[in-house]
Structures are given as C-alpha cells and as structure tokens.
VOGU-3710 file (C-alpha; in Angstrom, 3 decimals, decimal comma):
1> mgrtyrfgef> 101,563/199,692/60,967  102,765/198,279/64,248  106,439/197,919/64,900  107,967/195,314/67,168  111,480/195,474/68,543  113,712/192,482/69,265  116,870/192,796/71,334  118,667/189,750/72,653  116,005/187,285/73,828  113,455/190,076/74,298
11> lldpwrhrls> 110,519/191,063/72,116  108,887/194,450/72,735  105,491/195,004/71,155  104,193/198,527/71,878  100,878/197,938/70,065  99,976/194,977/72,235  101,680/196,496/75,276  103,824/193,380/75,750  107,375/192,576/76,650  108,503/188,970/76,544
21> radspifltp> 111,696/187,033/76,943  111,936/183,761/75,045  108,134/183,834/74,651  107,564/184,298/78,412  105,745/187,526/79,306  107,450/190,053/81,568  105,277/192,290/83,694  106,067/196,002/83,712  104,026/198,826/85,149  102,481/201,038/82,432
31> kafdllvflv> 104,950/203,888/82,990  107,950/201,539/83,060  106,720/200,033/79,798  106,320/203,492/78,221  109,815/204,402/79,412  111,283/201,267/77,823  109,442/201,933/74,553  110,814/205,475/74,409  114,381/204,314/75,098  114,165/201,525/72,521
41> qnpnrlvske> 112,754/203,926/69,941  115,805/206,141/70,532  118,661/203,609/70,579  122,316/204,480/70,984  121,568/208,098/71,768  121,811/209,981/75,032  118,272/210,696/76,184  118,263/213,364/78,873  116,333/212,900/82,081  114,222/215,927/81,171
51> ellqavwqdt> 113,361/214,440/77,780  112,327/211,155/79,391  110,196/212,887/81,998  108,472/214,962/79,316  107,922/212,015/76,973  106,525/209,602/79,537  104,892/211,833/82,132  104,134/214,869/79,912  102,702/217,653/82,094  102,645/215,662/85,334
61> fveagnltqy> 105,157/216,674/88,008  107,496/213,763/88,719  110,696/213,897/90,731  113,910/212,726/89,116  114,199/210,087/91,854  111,082/208,411/90,476  112,745/208,142/87,082  115,707/206,432/88,740  113,356/203,921/90,379  111,678/203,134/87,058
71> ishlrkalgd> 115,064/202,644/85,372  116,039/200,283/88,201  112,776/198,363/87,721  113,480/198,071/83,982  117,018/196,879/84,573  115,795/194,207/86,952  113,157/193,047/84,456  115,799/192,877/81,698  118,383/191,147/83,898  120,613/194,209/83,649
81> naedaqwivt> 122,450/196,232/86,309  123,971/199,699/86,522  127,565/198,503/86,983  127,647/196,198/83,959  124,814/197,526/81,809  124,016/195,599/78,676  120,755/197,352/77,781  120,292/200,621/79,669  123,422/202,676/80,266  123,497/205,589/82,708
91> iarkgyqfag> 125,293/208,693/81,487  126,234/210,371/84,773  124,232/213,527/85,552  122,885/213,589/81,983  120,472/210,747/81,267  120,286/207,263/79,809  121,034/205,405/76,624  119,590/202,169/75,270  122,712/200,363/74,114  121,449/197,047/72,769
101> divfsdeaap> 121,308/196,045/69,135  117,701/196,200/67,984  116,057/194,294/65,173  112,660/195,709/64,317  109,850/194,557/62,117  106,743/196,267/60,866  103,462/194,420/60,848  99,891/195,409/60,345  98,679/196,955/63,568  95,774/195,074/65,100
111> arqaagpvpv> 92,483/196,912/65,408  92,726/198,620/68,759  89,882/198,658/71,192  88,786/202,055/72,481  90,209/201,312/75,929  93,491/199,847/74,633  96,868/201,431/75,396  98,298/203,960/72,979  102,028/203,573/72,263  104,257/206,395/73,492
121> ierlrtya> 105,342/207,467/70,021  101,712/207,893/68,918  100,958/209,950/71,997  103,989/212,120/71,273  102,707/212,799/67,764  99,314/213,723/69,163  100,778/216,377/71,471  103,317/217,767/69,004
//
C-alpha cells in the first residue's frame, strides 16, 4: 500500500516521489524530499538532529550544517520560515518537529520500476 500525506495545500506522495501544491509540482532534491518524508511520517514529535541524519543519510558522514541547509530549502519550498514556522519548527539545540495537521490516505502502491526511488520508511525497515 502507498500512503499519501496532505497538509494545507500540499500533497506528498513518497511512492511517486512527488510533492505538489495545489496540483503544481514542487522540485526538491532527493535528500530534501527524504527529509520531508521522514518529518511528515513523524508529526508533532521532536525529531533529533542525530535521528534525522541517521534516517536520511544512514552511514554517510554529513555535517549538522548540511542538515540546516536542507531544512532551509524545505522551508522555502513550503513557503515557511524559521521565525514564524507553520510546518517545520526548530527546537533549539535539539532538532525539528513537523507541526502541520496531516490527512493521509492509503492507496494501492503502483508497480515500481527497478530504478524507482524507495521511500524512506521502506529503507528504514530494510536496515532495521
């Protein structure tokens, strides 16, 4: 089953690797997309920087400053900002929290091509 997430005017579809706003696609880099998926799949909960780095970058060394840049990129794509965050809230020196109300729906997952992206949550299950 594929799950889509709707928050505000946005629709996040991890199976198709798509984010759209009012049916208009929004481009995100693959890692920024994976980061958003992980945050949306863990709404209204403090997600530590370490947890985000492990979930999205796994065993790759990434500096915390890179995470900050990706969060900034996501905020810009969502029309959000750090001072008046509607979607991604910074918890000082701890991590981040996705604060939006999410409506999700399950649908039959499309047959994935061998080269297609694998949603973050599926990758996490694979490595657990």
